[in-house]
C-alpha positions as a Markdown table, in Angstrom:
| # | Residue | x | y | z |
|---|---|---|---|---|
| 1 | Met | -32.7 | -9.3 | -5.1 |
| 2 | Leu | -30.0 | -11.6 | -3.6 |
| 3 | Arg | -27.2 | -10.0 | -5.0 |
| 4 | Ser | -28.2 | -6.4 | -3.8 |
| 5 | Tyr | -28.9 | -8.1 | 0.0 |
| 6 | Leu | -25.2 | -9.4 | -0.2 |
| 7 | Gly | -24.0 | -6.2 | -1.5 |
| 8 | Ser | -25.4 | -4.2 | 1.3 |
| 9 | Gln | -23.4 | -6.3 | 3.6 |
| 10 | Leu | -20.0 | -7.0 | 1.6 |
| 11 | His | -17.9 | -4.2 | -0.2 |
| 12 | Arg | -16.1 | -6.8 | -2.9 |
| 13 | Ala | -18.0 | -7.9 | -6.0 |
| 14 | Asp | -15.7 | -11.2 | -6.2 |
| 15 | Glu | -17.1 | -12.2 | -2.5 |
| 16 | Ile | -20.7 | -11.1 | -3.7 |
| 17 | Asp | -20.7 | -13.3 | -6.5 |
| 18 | Asp | -18.9 | -16.3 | -4.7 |
| 19 | Leu | -21.5 | -15.8 | -1.9 |
| 20 | Ala | -24.5 | -15.6 | -4.1 |
| 21 | Gln | -23.2 | -18.9 | -6.0 |
| 22 | Glu | -23.1 | -20.6 | -2.6 |
| 23 | Val | -26.4 | -19.4 | -1.7 |
| 24 | Phe | -28.0 | -20.8 | -5.0 |
| 25 | Ile | -26.3 | -24.0 | -4.6 |
| 26 | Lys | -27.6 | -24.7 | -1.1 |
| 27 | Ala | -30.9 | -23.5 | -2.1 |
| 28 | Phe | -31.1 | -26.0 | -5.1 |
| 29 | Arg | -29.9 | -28.6 | -2.6 |
| 30 | Ser | -32.4 | -27.9 | 0.0 |
| 31 | Leu | -35.3 | -27.1 | -2.6 |
| 32 | Ser | -37.2 | -30.3 | -1.6 |
| 33 | Gln | -37.5 | -29.2 | 2.1 |
| 34 | Phe | -38.8 | -25.6 | 0.9 |
| 35 | Asp | -42.7 | -25.2 | 1.7 |
| 36 | Ser | -44.3 | -23.8 | -1.4 |
| 37 | Gly | -46.9 | -22.0 | 0.7 |
| 38 | Lys | -44.2 | -20.0 | 1.9 |
| 39 | Asp | -42.5 | -16.7 | 0.5 |
| 40 | Phe | -39.6 | -18.1 | -1.8 |
| 41 | Arg | -37.5 | -14.8 | -1.7 |
| 42 | Ala | -37.6 | -14.8 | 2.3 |
| 43 | Trp | -36.5 | -18.4 | 2.4 |
| 44 | Leu | -33.6 | -17.4 | 0.0 |
| 45 | Arg | -32.6 | -14.4 | 1.9 |
| 46 | Gly | -32.7 | -16.6 | 5.1 |
| 47 | Ile | -30.1 | -18.8 | 3.7 |
| 48 | Ala | -27.9 | -15.8 | 2.3 |
| 49 | Lys | -28.3 | -14.4 | 6.0 |
| 50 | Asn | -26.8 | -17.8 | 7.2 |
| 51 | Glu | -23.9 | -18.0 | 4.5 |
| 52 | Leu | -23.2 | -14.2 | 5.3 |
| 53 | Leu | -22.8 | -15.0 | 9.2 |
| 54 | Met | -20.3 | -18.0 | 8.3 |
| 55 | His | -18.4 | -15.8 | 6.0 |
| 56 | Phe | -17.8 | -13.4 | 8.6 |
| 57 | Arg | -17.0 | -15.9 | 11.1 |
| 58 | Lys | -14.5 | -17.4 | 8.6 |
| 59 | Thr | -12.9 | -14.4 | 7.4 |
| 60 | Gly | -12.7 | -12.8 | 11.0 |
| 61 | Arg | -11.0 | -16.1 | 12.2 |
| 62 | Arg | -8.6 | -15.8 | 9.4 |
| 63 | Asn | -7.8 | -11.9 | 9.8 |
| 64 | Ala | -7.0 | -12.8 | 13.4 |
| 65 | His | -4.4 | -15.5 | 12.5 |
| 66 | Glu | -2.8 | -13.6 | 10.0 |
| 67 | Ala | -2.6 | -10.8 | 12.4 |
| 68 | Lys | -1.0 | -13.2 | 14.9 |
| 69 | Phe | 1.3 | -14.6 | 12.4 |
| 70 | Arg | 2.6 | -11.3 | 11.3 |
| 71 | Glu | 3.3 | -10.1 | 15.3 |
| 72 | Glu | 5.3 | -13.1 | 15.7 |
| 73 | Val | 7.1 | -12.7 | 12.4 |
| 74 | Val | 7.8 | -9.0 | 13.5 |
| 75 | Glu | 9.0 | -10.4 | 17.0 |
| 76 | Thr | 11.3 | -12.7 | 15.7 |
| 77 | Ile | 13.0 | -10.4 | 13.1 |
| 78 | Gln | 12.6 | -7.1 | 14.5 |
| 79 | Ser | 15.9 | -6.6 | 16.0 |
| 80 | Asp | 17.7 | -7.9 | 12.9 |
| 81 | Ile | 15.7 | -5.6 | 10.8 |
| 82 | Asp | 16.5 | -2.5 | 13.2 |
| 83 | His | 20.1 | -3.3 | 13.1 |
| 84 | Asp | 20.6 | -3.8 | 9.3 |
| 85 | Phe | 18.4 | -0.7 | 8.9 |
| 86 | Ser | 20.4 | 1.5 | 11.0 |
| 87 | Lys | 23.6 | 0.5 | 9.4 |
| 88 | Gln | 22.4 | 1.0 | 5.9 |
| 89 | Thr | 20.6 | 4.1 | 6.6 |
| 90 | Asp | 23.9 | 5.6 | 8.2 |
| 91 | Ser | 26.1 | 4.4 | 5.5 |
| 92 | Ala | 23.5 | 5.8 | 2.8 |
| 93 | Ile | 22.9 | 9.1 | 4.1 |
| 94 | Glu | 27.0 | 9.6 | 4.4 |
| 95 | Ser | 27.3 | 8.5 | 0.9 |
| 96 | Leu | 24.5 | 10.9 | 0.0 |
| 97 | Leu | 26.3 | 13.7 | 1.7 |
| 98 | Arg | 29.6 | 13.0 | 0.1 |
| 99 | Cys | 28.0 | 13.0 | -3.3 |
| 100 | Ile | 26.1 | 16.1 | -2.6 |
| 101 | Asn | 29.6 | 17.7 | -1.7 |
| 102 | Gln | 30.8 | 16.6 | -5.3 |
| 103 | Leu | 28.4 | 18.3 | -7.3 |
| 104 | Pro | 29.2 | 21.5 | -9.2 |
| 105 | Glu | 28.4 | 24.6 | -7.0 |
| 106 | Arg | 25.1 | 25.7 | -8.8 |
| 107 | Met | 23.9 | 22.1 | -8.5 |
| 108 | Arg | 24.9 | 22.1 | -5.0 |
| 109 | Leu | 22.9 | 25.1 | -4.1 |
| 110 | Val | 19.8 | 24.0 | -5.9 |
| 111 | Val | 19.9 | 20.7 | -3.9 |
| 112 | Arg | 20.6 | 22.1 | -0.5 |
| 113 | Ser | 18.1 | 24.7 | -1.1 |
| 114 | Gly | 15.2 | 21.9 | -1.9 |
| 115 | Leu | 16.4 | 20.2 | 1.4 |
| 116 | Asp | 15.9 | 23.4 | 3.1 |
| 117 | Gly | 12.4 | 23.9 | 1.7 |
| 118 | Ile | 13.4 | 27.0 | -0.5 |
| 119 | Lys | 11.1 | 27.6 | -3.3 |
| 120 | Ala | 12.4 | 27.2 | -7.0 |
| 121 | Ala | 11.3 | 30.7 | -7.4 |
| 122 | Ser | 13.6 | 32.2 | -4.6 |
| 123 | Met | 16.3 | 29.8 | -5.9 |
| 124 | Ala | 16.0 | 31.4 | -9.3 |
| 125 | Cys | 16.2 | 35.0 | -8.1 |
| 126 | Glu | 19.1 | 34.0 | -6.4 |
| 127 | Leu | 20.9 | 32.5 | -9.2 |
| 128 | Ser | 19.5 | 35.1 | -11.4 |
| 129 | Thr | 18.0 | 32.5 | -13.8 |
| 130 | Thr | 14.5 | 31.3 | -14.6 |
| 131 | Val | 12.4 | 28.7 | -12.6 |
| 132 | Gly | 12.6 | 26.3 | -15.4 |
| 133 | Ala | 16.5 | 26.6 | -15.3 |
| 134 | Val | 16.3 | 25.8 | -11.6 |
| 135 | Tyr | 14.1 | 22.6 | -12.0 |
| 136 | Asn | 16.7 | 21.5 | -14.8 |
| 137 | Leu | 19.5 | 22.0 | -12.5 |
| 138 | His | 17.6 | 20.0 | -9.9 |
| 139 | Tyr | 16.6 | 17.1 | -12.3 |
| 140 | Arg | 20.4 | 16.9 | -13.6 |
| 141 | Ala | 21.9 | 17.0 | -9.8 |
| 142 | Asn | 19.4 | 14.1 | -8.7 |
| 143 | Ala | 20.5 | 11.8 | -11.7 |
| 144 | Leu | 24.1 | 12.6 | -10.9 |
| 145 | Leu | 23.4 | 11.9 | -7.1 |
| 146 | Arg | 21.8 | 8.6 | -8.0 |
| 147 | Glu | 24.8 | 7.6 | -10.0 |
| 148 | Cys | 27.2 | 8.5 | -7.4 |
| 149 | Val | 25.4 | 6.9 | -4.7 |
| 150 | Arg | 24.9 | 3.6 | -6.5 |
| 151 | Lys | 28.8 | 3.6 | -7.2 |
| 152 | Glu | 29.4 | 4.3 | -3.6 |
| 153 | Thr | 27.4 | 1.5 | -2.2 |
| 154 | Asp | 28.4 | -1.0 | -5.0 |
| 155 | Gln | 31.9 | -1.1 | -3.7 |
């Protein structure tokens, strides 16, 4: 009954188990205060309700502190990240374009058609081959491009 009640409020099984354990520990420690003429289940559910409220307060504060910390970190390093990203992106794109131009003609056509959104079936007709062959060319071209860009960026 207690786990079902907690489960109706929480979504993670580990939180349900941890909170249920806390409720049972508190109930055991407060057992001498329980009036035996009252409903034990209602008393236990009351303890669970209080534990849930404390859990939500604690996790809410923690989430707020974590969000504030993330915002402060982003403010501190955002300009450095933007600068490094723009430099890296420009050089990576330039490397990729140079590598595409070095591919054999059929592979270059397949890669460019993929970038333009042309379907493999259309490309197969244009190259007088099968769709499987187009996929194979594309796969091989990607492997060559990865290797070429890696070599260019390592220099």
